C-alpha positions in Angstrom: -67.9 -133.7 144.6 -68.6 -130.5 142.4 -68.6 -132.8 139.3 -71.2 -135.1 141.0 -73.4 -132.1 141.9 -73.2 -130.6 138.3 -73.8 -134.3 136.8 -76.9 -134.7 139.1 -78.1 -131.3 138.1 -77.8 -131.9 134.4 -79.6 -135.2 134.4 -82.2 -134.1 136.6 -82.9 -131.2 134.3 -82.8 -133.5 131.4 -85.3 -136.0 132.7 -87.7 -133.1 133.7 -87.4 -132.0 130.1 -87.9 -135.6 128.8 -91.2 -135.8 131.0 -92.3 -132.4 129.4 -91.3 -133.2 126.0 -93.4 -136.7 126.2 -96.2 -135.1 127.6 -96.4 -132.5 124.6 -95.9 -135.4 122.2 -98.7 -137.3 123.8 -101.2 -134.4 123.5 -100.1 -133.9 119.9 -100.3 -137.7 119.1 -96.9 -137.5 117.7 -94.0 -139.8 118.4 -93.2 -140.4 122.0 -90.2 -140.8 124.1 -90.0 -144.7 125.0 -90.9 -145.8 128.6 -87.5 -147.5 128.5 -85.6 -144.0 127.9 -87.6 -142.2 130.9 -86.8 -145.0 133.3 -82.9 -145.0 131.9 -82.8 -141.3 132.7 -84.2 -142.0 136.2 -81.8 -144.9 136.9 -78.8 -142.9 136.0 -79.5 -140.2 138.3 -82.7 -138.3 137.2 -85.1 -139.8 139.4 -86.1 -136.6 141.2 -86.4 -134.7 138.1 -88.7 -137.7 136.6 -90.7 -137.5 139.5 -91.3 -133.9 139.6 -92.1 -133.9 135.9 -94.7 -136.4 136.5 -96.3 -134.2 139.1 -96.3 -130.9 137.3 -97.4 -132.2 134.1 -99.6 -135.0 135.6 -97.9 -137.4 133.1 -97.4 -141.3 133.5 -99.5 -140.9 136.9 -101.8 -143.9 135.8 -99.3 -146.2 135.2 -98.3 -148.2 138.3 -94.8 -149.0 136.9 -93.9 -145.2 136.9 -96.0 -144.4 140.2 -94.1 -147.1 142.0 -91.0 -147.5 140.0 -89.7 -143.8 139.9 -90.0 -143.5 143.9 -88.3 -147.0 144.0 -85.4 -145.8 142.1 -84.9 -142.7 144.1 -84.7 -144.8 147.5 -82.1 -146.8 145.7 -80.1 -144.0 144.7 -80.5 -142.3 148.1 -79.1 -145.3 149.6 -76.2 -145.6 147.3 -75.2 -141.9 147.8 -75.4 -142.2 151.4 -72.9 -145.4 151.2 -70.7 -143.4 149.0 -70.6 -140.2 151.1 -70.4 -141.8 154.5 
């Protein structure tokens, strides 16, 4: 259980950082983090961090795939977590 908590903490910090980094790169017109990578980080457990990053930095909030996709990934993850811990 502790290992799961540590993993989720680490992946969410990583997803949050990736959103911040990508926003910074966008402002500087430099090479961006691929959207596929941002979704992958969310899919492997970092959806809360990704959603928080979207809100803090107002990043990807005009992309319907992110606005709808990130919460959808989170819902699926919560259902899976519930099933595992039940």
